C-alpha positions in Angstrom: -68.5 124.8 -219.9 -68.0 121.0 -219.5 -64.5 121.4 -220.8 -63.6 124.1 -218.2 -60.5 123.2 -216.1 -61.1 122.4 -212.4 -60.7 125.4 -210.1 -58.1 125.4 -207.4 -58.6 128.1 -204.8 -55.6 129.9 -203.4 -56.8 131.0 -200.0 -55.2 133.8 -198.1 -56.0 133.9 -194.4 -55.2 137.3 -192.9 -53.2 137.0 -189.6 -56.0 138.8 -187.7 -58.4 135.9 -188.6 -56.2 133.0 -187.8 -57.6 132.6 -184.3 -61.2 132.7 -185.5 -64.2 133.6 -183.4 -65.9 131.3 -181.0 -69.7 131.1 -181.4 -72.2 129.3 -179.1 -74.9 129.2 -181.8 -76.0 130.6 -185.2 -79.0 132.4 -186.5 -79.8 131.9 -190.2 -82.1 134.1 -192.3 -82.5 135.1 -195.9 -83.7 137.6 -198.5 -84.5 136.7 -202.1 -80.9 137.2 -203.0 -78.7 136.3 -200.0 -78.5 134.0 -197.0 -77.2 135.5 -193.8 -75.6 133.6 -191.0 -75.1 135.4 -187.7 -72.8 133.6 -185.4 -73.4 134.5 -181.7 -71.7 134.0 -178.4 -73.5 134.3 -175.0 -72.9 137.7 -173.5 -74.5 136.9 -170.1 -76.2 134.0 -168.4 -79.8 133.4 -169.5 -82.4 134.9 -167.2 -86.1 134.3 -166.6 -88.5 137.2 -167.4 -92.2 137.6 -166.9 -94.3 139.6 -169.3 -96.0 142.2 -167.1 -99.1 142.3 -169.3 -99.7 138.5 -169.9 -97.8 137.0 -167.0 -96.1 134.7 -169.5 -92.7 133.5 -168.5 -89.8 133.2 -170.9 -86.1 133.0 -170.9 -83.9 135.9 -172.1 -80.6 134.8 -173.6 -78.3 137.8 -174.0 -76.0 137.2 -177.0 -73.6 139.2 -179.2 -73.0 138.6 -182.9 -69.3 137.8 -183.4 -69.5 137.3 -187.1 -72.0 137.9 -189.9 -71.6 135.9 -193.1 -73.6 136.6 -196.3 -73.6 134.0 -199.1 -75.6 133.7 -202.3 -78.4 131.1 -202.3 -76.5 128.9 -204.8 -73.7 128.4 -202.2 -76.0 127.2 -199.5 -76.2 123.8 -201.1 -72.4 123.5 -201.2 -72.2 124.7 -197.6 -74.8 122.1 -196.5 -72.9 119.3 -198.3 -69.6 120.4 -196.8 -71.0 120.6 -193.2 -72.7 117.2 -193.6 -69.4 115.6 -194.8 -67.4 117.2 -192.0 -69.9 116.2 -189.4 -69.8 112.6 -190.6 -65.9 112.7 -190.4 -66.1 114.1 -186.9 -68.6 111.4 -185.8 -66.3 108.7 -187.2 -63.2 110.2 -185.5 -64.8 110.9 -182.1 -67.5 108.2 -182.0 -69.9 111.0 -180.8 -73.3 111.9 -182.0 -75.6 114.9 -181.1 -74.7 116.7 -177.9 -76.4 115.3 -174.8 -77.4 118.7 -173.4 -78.0 121.3 -176.2 -77.2 124.8 -175.2 -80.7 126.1 -176.1 -83.9 124.2 -176.6 -85.5 125.6 -179.7 
């Protein structure tokens, strides 16, 4: 396989996907054979809620999945490298680092 010619992807972007989908945050989970990334957007403002049994307070953040992406575990490494590289380019271009006020404290 070392003599295999390099791959050049010819990517087709359907017109209905050109605008993309805005997401406020992502939730990532996995099974033994696939990683799943759910991209979510806020559906309503966060609201405080008190558990009637324990009295414990917590914040409910209503969100809607705008896109679900499934990738094989082998591709997670490539995705992580690409995200790191693009984040470094973005930081160099904008001079910015982490957001000052994250949307959600996790």
